[in-house]
N, C-alpha and C positions, 0 to 999 in steps of 0.2 A: 641771303646767305644761308647755306645749310647749317643746321645745328651740329655740334660735334657728334652726337649720338647717331644722327642720320648719315654723317660722313663715314663713321665706322661701319654702319650697316651696309652702305653702298660699296665700301671697300671689300667687306667680307663677301658680298654677293659676286663682285668681280673676280674674286679668287676661286670661287667654286667652279668645278668642271662643268662643261656643257652637258646637257642631258644625254644619257647613253642612247646610242643609235643602233638600229638593226640595218646592216648592209646586206642586201640580198643579191646572191650571184646564182645565175642559172647556167646550165651547160649550153654548148653551141659555139658558134664562130667566135674567134679571138678570145676564147675562155681563159687561155694562159695569161694574157695581159690583164683581163678584167679581174680575175681572181687575185693575181699578185698585186694589182693596184689596190684592191679592197684591203689586203693585208697591210700594205704600206700606209694607206690613208686612215686606217682604224685608229681610234683614240682610246685611252683607258676607259673601260666600262662598256665599250662597243661589243656588238655581237655580229660576226660575219656568218650569215646564214646561207648555207648551200641547199638549194632545192633538190628534190629527187631527180635522179638521172645519172648518166655516165659522163664524167668530165675527162675528155681526152687531152692529156698534158704532154708536152714535148720537153719539159725541163722541170727541175725541182722548184719548190716553193719555199718562202722563208717568212718568218714573223719575228720582229724585234720590238714590238710594242707591248708594254705590260698591261695586265688587266683585261685581256681580250678573250672572248669565247669564240671558238670556231666550231660550228655545229652543222650537221647534216640532218636528213630526214630519217635516218636509220642506217645501220651497218649493212643492210641488204638493199637500200634504196638510193643512197648517195655514194657514188663510187668514183674515187680519184684514180684514173687509169693511166699508169705510167709506162705502159707497154712500148710506147714510141719515144720514151725519154732518151735524149741524146747524151746527156752528161752521166757521170757516175755517182753523183751525190745523193743525198736523201730525197725522199718524196717530199717531206715537209720538215724543215729545220726551224726550231724555236730557240731563240736566244734571249728571251725576256721572261719575266716572273709573273706569277699570278695568272697563268694561262690555263684554260680548259679547252680540250679538244674532245668532241663527243659525237656519237651517232653518225659515223661515216665509215667507209672502207677505203683502204689503200691497196691497190693491186700492182704487182710487177714492177716495183721500184728497182732501178738499176743498182742503187746502193741500199742504205737502210730505209725502212718504211717511214717511221716518224721518229725524229731525234730531238731531244732538248739538251741544251748545254748551258751550264751556269744559271739555271733557273731556281728560284726559290718560290715554291708553290706551283707545281705543275701537275695537272690532272689529266689522265686519259680514261675516258669512260665510254663504254659501249662501242668499241671499235673492232673492226676486222682488218687485219693485214695479211695478205696472202700472195704467194707466188703460184700462179695457176698452172704453170707448165710442168709441175712435178718437182721432185727433189733434184737439185743441180748445184754443183759447186759455184756456178756463176750467179746463182740467186743472191740477193742482198744478204748481208751478214745478219742484221738484226731487224726484227719487226717493230717493236716499240722499244726505244733506246734512250732513256734519260741518263745523262752522264754529268758528273760534277754538279749535281743538283741537290737541293734540300726540299723536304716536305713533298715527297713524291707519292702520288696516288695512281694506281693502275687497277681499274675495276671493270669487270665484264668485258675483257679484251680477249679476242680470238686471234691466234697467229698460226699460220701454216706455211712451211716451205723455207724457212730461214736457214742459210748455210752456216750460221753460227748459233745464235740463240733467238728463239722466238720472242720471249720477253727477257730483256737484259737491263739490269740496273748496275752501273759502274761508278765507282768513286763518289758515291752519294751518301746521304744520311737521312734518317727519319723517313722510312719507306714503308708503304703498304701495297702489297700485291694480293688481290682477293677476287674471288668469283670469276676467274679467268680460265681459259682453256688453251693449251699449247699442244699441237700435234703435228707430226711429220716434219719437225725441225731436227737439227743436230742436237742442240740442247733445248729442252722445253722452256724452262725458266732458269735464269742464272743471276745470282747476286755476286758481284765481284768487287773486291777492295772497298767495301761499304760498311757503314756503321748503323746499327739499330734498324732492323728490317723485320717486319711481320709478313710472312707468306702463308696464306691460309685460304681454305675453301676453294682451291683450284684443282683443275684436272690436267695432268701431264701424261699424255698417252701417245704411243706410236712414234716417239722421238728416239734418237740414239741414246740419250741420257735424259731422265725425267727432270730432276731439279738439281742444280749445281750451286755450291757455295765455294767460291774460289778466292784466293788472295795471291797476287803476283808481285814480283820485285820490280824495282826501277820505274815506279809510277808515282805521280805527285801525292796521291793518297793511298796508303797501304796500312796493313795491320787490321784487316777486317775483323769485326767482332759484333757480338750481341745480335744474333740472328735467331728467329724462331720460325720453324717450319711445322705447321700443324693443320689438322683436318683437311689434308690434301689427298687426292686420289692419284697415285703414281702407278700407272698400269701399262704393262706390255710395251715398255720402251726398248724395242729390239731392232729398230731401223738401222740398216747399214749406214756407216758414217760417211757423209758426203761433203765434209768441210774441205776447204782449200788447203793445199800443202803448206805447212808452216804455221797454221792456225793452232792455238793452244787446245781448242776443243777437238782437233783432229785426232788427239790421243785418247779421247773418251771412247771406251769400248761399247759396242752395242750390248744391250741388256743391262745397262746401269739404271738403277732406280734413283737413289739419292747419292750424290758424291760431295763430301766435305773435304776441301783441300786447303791446308795452311791457314785456317781461321781459328779464332778464339771465341769461346762462350757461344757455341751454337747448340740449340736444343731442337731435336727432331722427335716429335711426339704426336700421338693420336692421329696418325696417318694410315691410310689403307695402301699398302705397297704389295703388289702382286703381279705375277706372270712376267716378271723381268728375267731374262735368261741368265744374267749375271747376278751380282749382289743386290739385295734390296737396298743396303746402305754400305757405302765405302768411305772409310776414314783414312786419308792418305796425305803424305807429305808431297810438296812440290818436288818433281824428280830432276829437273834440269840443273846444270851448273849455274851459279850466279855469283856476282861480286858485290852485291848491295849489302853492306854490313848492318843496315837497319832492318833487314828482312828476316823474319822467322818462318821457315818453310814447313813447320810442323802444325798439325791440328792439336789444339789444346783446349781443355775444359769443354768436352763434347758430351752432351747428354742425349742418349737414344733410348726412349722409354715409351711404353704404352702404345706401340704401333701394332697393326694387324698385318701379318704376312701370310702369303699363300702363293705357291707355284713359282717361287723365285729360285735362281741358282742352278737350273737344269742344263744351261748351255752357255757357260762362261766363255767370253771371246777375248779376254785380255791375255797377254803372253803368260803361259804357264798355268792358266786358269783351269784347263781340263785336268792337268796333272794334280793340281791342288785339290780339285773336287774329287778326283779319284782316290786321293789319299784320305779323304774324309767320307768315303762311302758312296761317291758318285754325284753328290749335290752340294753346292756351297751353302753354308749356313746364312741366315739373313744378314748378319753384320760382319764386315771384314775390316780389320785394322792392319795396315802394313807393318806396324811394329817399328817404325823408324824413330829412334830416340837421340840421334846425333847428326851433326852436319858440319861441313866445312864452308868457310866464307873466303873467297878469293884463293882457294887452294891451299892456304897455309894456317888458317885459324880453326882449330877444332873446338866445336861447341857441343857439349853434352847437355841435353835437356830432357826433362820428364816428357814422355810421349803424350801426356794428357790424362785427364780423369774421364773415364767412360762409364756412364751409368746405362747399362744395356738391358734390353729385353730379349736378347740373343736367341739361340746360341751365337757366339762370335768366334771367328777364326783370327788369330794373331799370326801374321806371317813372319814375325821376328827378323825383319830385314836389317835392323840395327842402324846402318848409316844411310843418310840421304843419298839417293842416286843408285843404290844397290839394285841390280836386276831382280825381277821376280824369280828367276831361275835359282837364286840364292835363298829362296824362302825355306823356312823350317816351320811349316804350319802347325799351330797348336790350337786345338779346339778348347774354348773356354765356355763352361756351362754354369759354373758356380761363381756368381759375382759378389764382390764385396760392395754392396750398394752404398753409394755415397750421395749426399744431397748437394747439388750444385744450385746456387742462386739463379733463378730464371731471369733472363734479360727483361728489362721493363717493357710493358706494352707500349707500342708506338701510338701516339695520339697526334693527329694532325690538327691544325687550327680549325676551330668550329666553322669559321667562314668558308674555308676550303671544302669541308665536308658538306655544308649546306648547299653550296653552289653546285657541287657534283650531283647531289640528290635532285636538284631542281631541273627544270627543262628550259 
C-alpha cells in the first residue's frame, strides 16, 4: 500500500499538464487541413511552429485553445497567403487567452487579417499584414484587430492596405501599441471605445489619417478614456480615403495627423507630426445624430503638449477647410478644436457641457461650432495663441503582466 505522502505526490503529478510540445507545420499539399488541425489539437503551453515558405490557404483559420504560441520563421519568411480565400472572414481568428502570435505575415485576407475576440493576454509580435494589390475598398477592414480583449500587446507590427484601420484596438483595456508601422491604410492606428492605452514609438505614414482615438455610441463598451500617444512619428498622412461607404472612417479627411473624437483624458505629447495636409491634431465631437443617452460625444480633458510640428495644414481636405485656412492666413495651425460644447440626445434633451480642458502647444484654432452636429460652414474660427496652461493628471502607465512581456521577448 502506498503511504499517504506518496499518494498525494502521485495525485499532484497526475494533475500537472503534459510537457509543452512543438507542432511543426510546413507548406505544401493539404496545408489548410494540416494547419487547422494543429491549431485544434494544440494544448495549453504548446507551440505551433510554421516553417519558412508560402502557405496557400483557401479559408480562414481559428484558434480557441489558451496558452498557445503560433510562430513563423519571420515576417518575410513565413507567409499565410489568403489570396484564394473563399469566405469573407478573418485570416486568423483567436478566441482564447494567453496567446502569442509572432514572426509571420498575413497577405490578402478577404476580411480582417488577424483578429482576437474576448482574449485576456493577447500578444502580436513581429508581424506583417498586407493587402498587396494596392488600396481598395474591398480590402479587409483591419490588419491586426483585438476587440473586447484585456492585456493587449502589439509590438513590431507592420500593416499596409487596410480599408479601415491598419492597427485597430476596440472595446478593450490595458493596451500597448509600440514599435510598429502603419502605412497606406485609411487609418494607420486606431484606438476605439477603449480604456488605458499607451501608443508609442510607432510610425504612421502615408495613411488617410495617422492615429485616431474614437468613441462611438451604441456599443457594449463606451466612454473611452486614459489614452497616451507619445514618441510617435505621424508623417505625411495624405492618402485619398478608400474606406467603404457607410464606414465611420470614411469621413476622415486626407491630411489628418492625429484625431481625438469623443474621448476623455487623452494626452498627445512628444510626437513628431509633420507634412500632413490638414491639421496635425484635430479635437472633435462625434458629428452624427444619436439616441444613446449614456454617450457623451465631446472630447474632454485633452492635453496636447510638447509635440514637434512642421509642414502641416497646407492642404486641408475637410469641408470648409480651405476657407478656414484662408481666414487664418492660408495655413491651418497645428491644433484644431471644433468648439462643440453642447449636444442633444434623442432630439429633445439639451445637454450643455464644458468642451474640455486643452493644454496646447499650439497655436490652436477654435471653430466655435457650439452644438454637436453643426456643419463646418457655421464655423467662426478664432485663433488662440495665449494659453492658460493647466495641469491635467496624466493617465497611468500601462503595465502588462510580467509573464506576458517575457514571453513576447523570447523566441
